[in-house]
C-alpha positions, 0 to 999 in steps of 0.5 A: 500500500505504501507503494501506491502512496509513493507512486502518487507522490512521484507523479506530482514532483512539484508537490514534493520538490523540497524533499527531492532537492533536500539531499536527504535519505530517510529510512522508515522502519516499521514494526508489526509487521516488520518492513523498511522503506528508504526515501532518496531525496538526493535528486529528482525524481523521488526514489523509493526502495522497499525492503532492507537497503545497505547504507546510511540514512540522514534520518531514521524513523522506527514505528509500528506500521499501524501507527503510520496508518492512524497518523495519515488517516488523521486518527493520531497526532504526529507530534503526540506520537513523537513526544510519547516515544512511539516514533523513535528517531535517529539522525539530525531532526532539524535536517529532516524538517525538509521531509515534512512536505513529503510527509504532508503530501503522503498524508493527503493522498493516503486515505484514497489509497487506503480506500482502494485497498479496503482499509476504511 
């Protein structure tokens, strides 16, 4: 399902331009079920890799997979999830602010993708 979200985002490069010009690599680690997504913002177009990838990311997020679903559905607060420790981070958080536009765009398109997969 995340693939559908990121395919939609890649199809709208202007909406995520701040990330694809950020020179950042973001790794999202998911628990229960386990999974990994690597977002490469070192140059357009957006590159997304699914599954374990070697190399270092500028920023890593680790969270339960269902937490991301609840955040993108508007059922959970992102800031509460961070401050409660349910989202663990590693790396330079100030640099990761450039990831915010991509995250917000994903949050915008996610409900439609979730509906297509029968998750509403």
